[in-house]
C-alpha positions as CSV (number, residue, x, y, z in Angstrom):
1,M,-2.6,19.9,-7.3
2,K,-2.2,15.9,-6.6
3,S,-5.7,15.6,-4.5
4,N,-7.0,13.3,-7.2
5,R,-4.3,11.2,-7.3
6,R,-6.5,8.5,-8.7
7,H,-7.5,9.9,-12.0
8,F,-6.7,5.9,-13.1
9,I,-5.4,4.9,-16.9
10,K,-8.5,6.3,-19.4
11,K,-8.9,4.0,-22.7
12,S,-6.0,4.1,-25.3
13,S,-3.6,2.0,-27.3
14,V,-0.7,0.0,-25.3
15,L,1.9,-1.3,-27.1
16,S,2.1,-5.3,-26.2
17,G,0.3,-4.6,-22.3
18,L,3.2,-2.7,-21.2
19,L,3.8,0.9,-21.9
20,V,7.1,2.8,-20.1
21,V,6.1,6.0,-18.6
22,N,7.5,8.8,-16.7
23,P,7.6,9.3,-13.0
24,L,5.6,12.3,-13.7
25,A,3.3,11.7,-15.8
26,L,0.5,9.0,-16.1
27,F,-0.6,7.0,-18.6
28,K,-3.6,6.2,-20.6
29,S,-4.6,3.1,-22.8
30,K,-7.7,1.6,-24.5
31,S,-7.9,-1.3,-22.6
32,A,-6.3,-2.1,-18.5
33,P,-3.1,-4.1,-19.7
34,K,-2.7,-8.0,-17.8
35,P,-0.8,-8.3,-15.2
36,I,3.1,-9.5,-17.0
37,I,3.1,-13.2,-14.5
38,E,7.1,-14.7,-14.8
39,T,7.1,-18.3,-15.8
40,H,10.5,-18.9,-15.1
41,N,11.6,-20.5,-12.3
42,T,15.0,-18.3,-11.6
43,L,14.9,-15.6,-9.4
44,N,13.7,-11.9,-10.6
45,A,16.0,-10.0,-8.3
46,P,15.8,-6.6,-7.9
47,M,12.6,-6.1,-8.0
48,V,10.1,-3.6,-6.3
49,I,6.1,-3.7,-6.4
50,S,4.1,-1.2,-5.1
51,T,0.0,0.3,-5.0
52,W,-1.9,2.9,-6.8
53,N,-0.3,5.2,-8.9
54,F,2.3,7.1,-6.5
55,G,3.9,3.9,-6.7
56,I,6.4,4.9,-9.8
57,E,8.2,7.7,-7.8
58,A,8.5,5.2,-5.1
59,N,9.6,2.6,-6.9
60,A,12.3,5.1,-8.2
61,A,13.0,5.7,-4.6
62,A,13.0,2.4,-3.5
63,W,15.5,1.0,-6.6
64,N,17.8,3.8,-6.1
65,V,18.5,1.2,-2.9
66,L,18.6,-2.0,-4.8
67,S,20.6,-1.1,-7.6
68,K,23.5,-0.4,-5.1
69,Q,22.7,-4.6,-3.7
70,G,21.4,-2.8,-0.3
71,F,18.2,-3.9,1.8
72,A,15.0,-5.0,0.6
73,L,14.0,-4.0,4.2
74,D,16.2,-0.1,3.2
75,A,14.4,-0.3,-0.2
76,V,10.5,-0.1,0.9
77,E,11.7,2.4,4.1
78,A,12.6,4.2,1.3
79,G,10.5,3.6,-1.1
80,V,7.4,4.9,1.1
81,R,8.6,8.3,2.8
82,V,8.4,9.5,-0.8
83,P,4.5,9.9,-1.0
84,E,4.7,10.2,3.1
85,G,6.4,13.6,2.6
86,D,4.6,14.6,0.3
87,P,1.7,17.3,0.7
88,H,-0.3,16.9,-2.6
89,E,-0.2,13.4,-1.6
90,R,-3.8,12.9,0.6
91,S,-4.2,9.8,2.0
92,V,-0.1,8.9,2.8
93,G,1.2,11.2,5.5
94,L,1.6,15.1,5.7
95,G,-0.8,16.0,4.1
96,G,-3.3,13.5,4.2
97,R,-6.8,14.2,4.8
98,P,-8.0,14.2,8.4
99,D,-11.0,12.2,10.3
100,R,-13.9,14.2,11.6
101,D,-12.6,15.7,14.2
102,G,-9.5,17.1,12.3
103,C,-7.6,15.4,13.9
104,V,-4.1,14.1,11.0
105,T,-3.8,10.2,11.9
106,L,-0.8,7.8,10.5
107,D,-0.9,4.1,10.3
108,A,2.1,2.2,9.2
109,C,3.7,-1.5,9.2
110,I,6.9,-2.8,8.2
111,M,8.0,-7.2,7.9
112,D,11.3,-8.0,6.9
113,E,13.0,-11.6,5.8
114,K,13.3,-12.9,9.0
115,G,9.6,-12.2,10.6
116,N,10.6,-9.1,12.1
117,I,8.0,-6.3,12.3
118,G,7.3,-3.1,13.9
119,A,4.3,-1.2,13.4
120,V,2.0,2.8,14.4
121,A,-1.8,2.9,14.8
122,A,-3.4,6.2,15.2
123,L,0.0,8.7,15.1
124,E,-0.1,12.4,15.5
125,H,2.2,14.8,14.2
126,I,5.2,13.0,12.6
127,V,5.8,12.7,8.4
128,H,7.3,9.2,8.2
129,P,5.5,7.0,10.2
130,I,7.1,4.0,8.6
131,S,10.5,5.0,10.3
132,V,8.5,5.1,14.0
133,A,6.7,1.1,12.7
134,R,10.6,0.2,11.7
135,A,11.7,2.1,15.3
136,V,9.2,0.0,17.2
137,M,10.7,-3.3,15.6
138,E,14.4,-2.4,16.1
139,K,13.9,-1.1,19.3
140,T,11.7,-2.0,21.4
141,P,10.4,-5.7,22.6
142,H,6.9,-4.6,21.2
143,V,5.7,-4.9,17.6
144,M,2.9,-2.1,18.0
145,L,2.1,1.1,19.5
146,V,-0.4,3.7,19.1
147,G,-1.8,7.1,19.8
148,A,0.5,9.5,22.6
149,G,2.2,6.4,23.3
150,A,3.4,5.6,19.2
151,L,4.3,9.6,19.6
152,A,6.3,9.2,22.9
153,F,7.8,7.3,21.6
154,A,8.6,8.7,18.2
155,L,9.4,12.3,19.8
156,N,12.0,10.6,22.5
157,E,13.7,8.6,19.1
158,G,14.6,12.2,18.3
159,F,11.4,12.3,15.8
160,K,10.9,15.8,14.6
161,K,6.9,17.0,15.9
162,E,5.6,18.1,12.8
163,T,1.6,19.9,11.8
164,L,0.4,17.5,9.2
165,L,-2.9,19.4,8.9
166,T,-2.4,21.2,5.1
167,A,-4.1,24.0,3.9
168,A,-6.3,22.5,1.8
169,S,-6.9,19.7,4.0
170,E,-8.5,21.2,6.6
171,Q,-10.7,23.0,3.4
172,E,-11.9,19.5,2.4
173,W,-12.6,19.0,6.2
174,K,-14.5,22.1,7.4
175,E,-16.4,21.5,3.7
176,W,-17.5,18.3,4.4
177,L,-18.7,19.2,8.1
178,K,-21.5,20.7,5.9
179,T,-23.2,17.6,6.0
180,S,-20.5,15.7,7.8
181,H,-21.7,12.5,5.2
182,Y,-19.7,8.9,5.1
183,Q,-19.7,7.6,2.1
184,P,-15.6,6.4,1.0
185,A,-16.2,6.7,-3.2
186,V,-15.1,3.6,-4.7
187,N,-11.4,4.5,-6.7
188,I,-11.5,8.3,-5.5
189,E,-7.9,7.8,-3.2
190,N,-9.8,9.0,0.4
191,H,-9.1,6.6,2.3
192,D,-5.3,4.0,0.4
193,T,-2.1,3.2,0.8
194,I,0.6,2.6,-0.7
195,G,1.6,-0.9,0.3
196,M,5.1,-1.5,-1.2
197,L,7.2,-5.1,-1.5
198,A,10.8,-5.9,-2.3
199,M,13.4,-8.9,-3.5
200,D,17.1,-7.6,-2.7
201,S,19.3,-9.1,-5.2
202,R,20.4,-12.0,-2.4
203,G,16.9,-13.3,-2.8
204,H,15.7,-11.4,0.3
205,L,12.2,-10.5,0.8
206,S,10.2,-6.7,3.0
207,G,7.6,-5.2,2.7
208,A,5.6,-1.7,3.9
209,C,2.1,-0.5,4.4
210,T,1.7,3.2,5.4
211,T,-1.6,5.7,4.9
212,S,-3.4,8.2,6.6
213,G,-6.6,6.1,6.4
214,M,-9.9,6.7,5.6
215,A,-10.7,10.6,5.4
216,F,-13.0,12.1,7.9
217,K,-13.1,8.4,9.5
218,M,-14.2,8.0,13.5
219,H,-11.6,9.3,15.5
220,G,-9.1,6.4,16.4
221,R,-10.0,4.0,13.7
222,V,-7.6,2.3,12.5
223,G,-7.8,0.1,9.5
224,D,-5.8,-3.1,8.0
225,S,-2.5,-1.3,7.0
226,P,-0.3,-1.2,10.9
227,I,-1.6,-4.8,10.8
228,I,0.8,-7.8,10.3
229,G,-1.2,-10.2,8.0
230,A,-3.9,-7.7,7.5
231,G,-2.6,-5.5,5.6
232,L,1.4,-7.0,5.2
233,Y,2.5,-10.2,5.2
234,V,6.3,-11.3,4.8
235,D,7.4,-15.0,4.5
236,D,10.6,-15.3,3.2
237,D,10.4,-19.2,2.0
238,I,7.2,-18.1,0.5
239,G,6.5,-15.1,-0.8
240,A,4.9,-11.3,1.1
241,A,1.9,-9.4,0.0
242,T,0.0,-6.5,1.0
243,A,-3.4,-4.6,0.3
244,T,-5.3,-1.9,-0.1
245,G,-9.0,-0.3,-0.1
246,H,-11.3,-1.1,2.4
247,G,-9.8,-1.4,5.3
248,E,-12.5,-3.6,7.5
249,E,-12.8,-6.0,4.6
250,V,-9.1,-6.8,4.1
251,I,-9.0,-7.1,7.8
252,R,-12.0,-10.2,8.2
253,I,-10.3,-12.4,5.6
254,A,-6.6,-11.6,7.3
255,G,-5.6,-10.6,3.7
256,S,-2.5,-10.2,3.2
257,H,-1.4,-13.6,5.2
258,T,-4.2,-15.3,3.2
259,V,-2.5,-14.4,-0.2
260,V,1.1,-15.5,1.1
261,E,-0.6,-19.2,2.9
262,L,-2.1,-19.7,-0.5
263,M,1.7,-18.6,-2.4
264,R,2.1,-21.9,0.0
265,Q,0.0,-24.3,-1.0
266,G,0.9,-24.2,-4.6
267,K,-0.8,-20.9,-6.3
268,S,1.0,-18.3,-8.0
269,P,1.2,-14.8,-7.2
270,Q,-1.9,-13.5,-9.0
271,Q,-3.6,-17.4,-8.1
272,A,-3.5,-16.0,-4.3
273,C,-4.8,-12.6,-4.6
274,E,-7.7,-13.5,-6.8
275,E,-8.6,-16.3,-4.7
276,A,-8.6,-14.0,-1.9
277,V,-10.5,-11.3,-3.8
278,K,-13.1,-13.9,-4.2
279,R,-13.3,-14.6,-0.3
280,I,-14.1,-11.3,0.6
281,F,-16.8,-11.1,-1.9
282,T,-18.2,-13.6,-0.5
283,F,-18.4,-12.1,2.9
284,C,-20.5,-9.6,1.7
285,K,-22.6,-11.3,-0.2
286,K,-23.6,-13.4,3.1
287,R,-24.0,-9.8,5.2
288,Q,-26.1,-8.4,2.9
289,K,-22.7,-6.2,1.6
290,D,-23.2,-4.5,-2.0
291,P,-18.8,-5.2,-3.3
292,K,-20.1,-2.9,-5.3
293,S,-19.2,-0.1,-3.1
294,L,-16.0,-0.9,-2.0
295,Q,-13.2,-1.7,-3.5
296,I,-10.1,-3.8,-2.3
297,G,-6.2,-4.4,-4.3
298,F,-3.8,-7.0,-3.3
299,I,-0.7,-7.3,-4.9
300,A,1.6,-10.3,-4.2
301,I,5.6,-11.4,-5.1
302,N,6.8,-15.0,-5.0
303,K,10.5,-16.1,-4.0
304,K,10.6,-16.9,-7.5
305,G,10.0,-13.6,-9.4
306,Q,6.9,-13.5,-10.1
307,H,4.4,-11.1,-9.2
308,G,0.6,-10.8,-9.6
309,A,-2.2,-8.3,-8.2
310,Y,-5.9,-8.2,-8.6
311,A,-8.7,-5.6,-7.4
312,L,-12.6,-6.2,-6.8
313,Q,-13.1,-3.6,-9.1
314,R,-11.8,-2.4,-12.0
315,G,-9.2,1.4,-11.8
316,F,-6.8,-0.9,-9.1
317,T,-3.7,0.5,-10.8
318,Y,0.2,-0.4,-9.3
319,A,3.8,0.1,-10.1
320,L,6.2,-2.7,-11.0
321,Y,9.8,-1.8,-10.9
322,S,12.8,-4.7,-12.1
323,N,15.3,-5.0,-14.1
324,A,12.6,-6.1,-17.0
325,H,10.4,-4.2,-16.4
326,A,11.9,-0.1,-15.7
327,N,9.1,1.2,-13.9
328,V,6.2,0.4,-15.5
329,L,2.6,1.6,-14.2
330,F,-0.7,-1.0,-14.8
331,E,-3.9,-1.1,-14.3
332,A,-5.1,-5.0,-12.3
333,T,-7.5,-6.9,-13.5
334,A,-10.7,-7.7,-11.6
335,L,-13.6,-8.9,-10.4
336,L,-16.0,-7.1,-10.8
């Protein structure tokens, strides 16, 4: 059972701070390898980067598109559909943990190199919300559909209505109802997201972000994941960023847009991710919110092929696939 997906990187030695992993295996490291930051000024394309351990399998699907001269938009959709369709992945798509009413509601957004965007929120009964988000982008004059309207649109577009609540998730929900204690645990994957960014062989960028949101959330709650500028942002002239973790805190600083704007000002992807996390930390202090009760992570890439990642706390992993790095898993450096 994969429900405890984020067993995170435990301590063992890592050769030169980098390890190539089997897509079906997690790795162990003695100390977290520092993110590899490309320092050259030439395009490092194609490449794909995504959040958490399930990014390994997702990246493999995206790379299958990119390695055949495919488009970044097609790659990110294909990539995130992998965890969406896996019933054992408990915070994305089919098998996602339900809200406190026992309903599995999904959020997703997608953005291409031209600034086209599409999103769905609080969508039920559809396994692949990312594909519905793309349909919103390509087939409607709108950028976001929610709830019953999003479902009606999906069904009209030919998406199959399915039961998303698996037996395992239902049992966890019933156990939760005994106490109804709502306290999302840091680095326990009950509230996280797959965010994916890709650069194709043409040098164009696209991104996708999809989640089932916080387990046992209030019905109707929407986090950062489907919100362009919060959970995801792409500017083909500058770079792209995506977020994971406690969505309310990411929304507070328009997190992914902030990362891209910092790169526009000349910061590297790593520096931009670090600055965004520090802003969230500052907001927590102002509100007397204990930042140790939260986890936030950002990943970013720029047009030079540089990438970066940073988290509020240790334990945030991300996967990178490029010509230079054949599906590598890292633990991001962290503020706390």
